[in-house]
C-alpha positions in Angstrom: 0.0 0.2 -0.3 0.9 3.5 -0.9 2.2 6.0 1.8 -0.4 8.5 2.1 0.8 12.0 3.9 -1.3 14.1 5.6 -0.7 17.6 7.9 -2.5 17.9 10.8 -3.1 21.1 12.4 -2.2 21.1 16.2 -2.5 23.2 18.6 -0.5 23.9 22.3 3.1 22.8 21.0 5.2 25.9 22.5 8.9 24.6 22.5 10.6 22.1 20.7 10.4 19.8 23.6 6.5 20.0 23.0 7.3 18.5 19.2 9.4 16.0 20.6 7.1 14.5 22.4 4.4 14.4 19.6 7.1 12.5 17.6 7.9 10.1 19.9 4.2 9.4 20.5 3.0 9.2 16.8 6.4 7.5 15.4 6.0 4.7 17.5 2.3 3.6 16.2 2.4 0.8 13.6 1.6 2.3 10.3 3.7 5.1 10.5 6.5 6.1 8.3 7.3 9.6 9.5 6.1 12.2 11.4 7.8 15.6 11.8 6.1 18.1 14.1 6.5 22.1 13.9 5.7 24.2 16.9 6.1 27.6 15.3 3.7 26.7 12.5 1.6 24.6 14.4 1.5 21.7 12.5 2.4 17.6 12.2 3.1 16.4 9.0 2.6 12.6 8.5 3.3 9.9 6.5 1.6 7.0 7.2 -0.2 3.9 5.4 -3.3 5.3 4.5 -5.6 3.4 6.8 -8.3 5.2 8.9 -7.0 3.3 11.9 -3.8 4.8 11.5 -4.6 8.1 11.6 -7.6 7.9 14.2 -4.5 6.2 16.3 -2.0 9.5 15.3 -4.7 11.9 16.2 -5.4 10.1 19.9 -1.5 9.9 20.6 -1.2 13.4 19.8 -4.4 14.3 22.5 -2.7 11.7 24.8 0.2 14.2 24.8 -2.6 17.3 26.3 -2.4 18.9 22.2 -5.1 19.4 20.2 -6.0 18.2 17.0 -8.3 20.3 14.8 -10.4 19.5 12.0 
């Protein structure tokens, strides 16, 4: 299956430590190929296997780190 790239709008990240927490949590998920969080742009770029379950898990992992995923 081809990888899908998606950019999520994530609020609440204020520093490099915040982005590292998001990258570690989401990067550990099965089906995620890469994740790049940017606290200045309020975005998380995600490359994953394209399944709705993986996207939902990524959003849940971000929320579990106490950041908000918009949309």
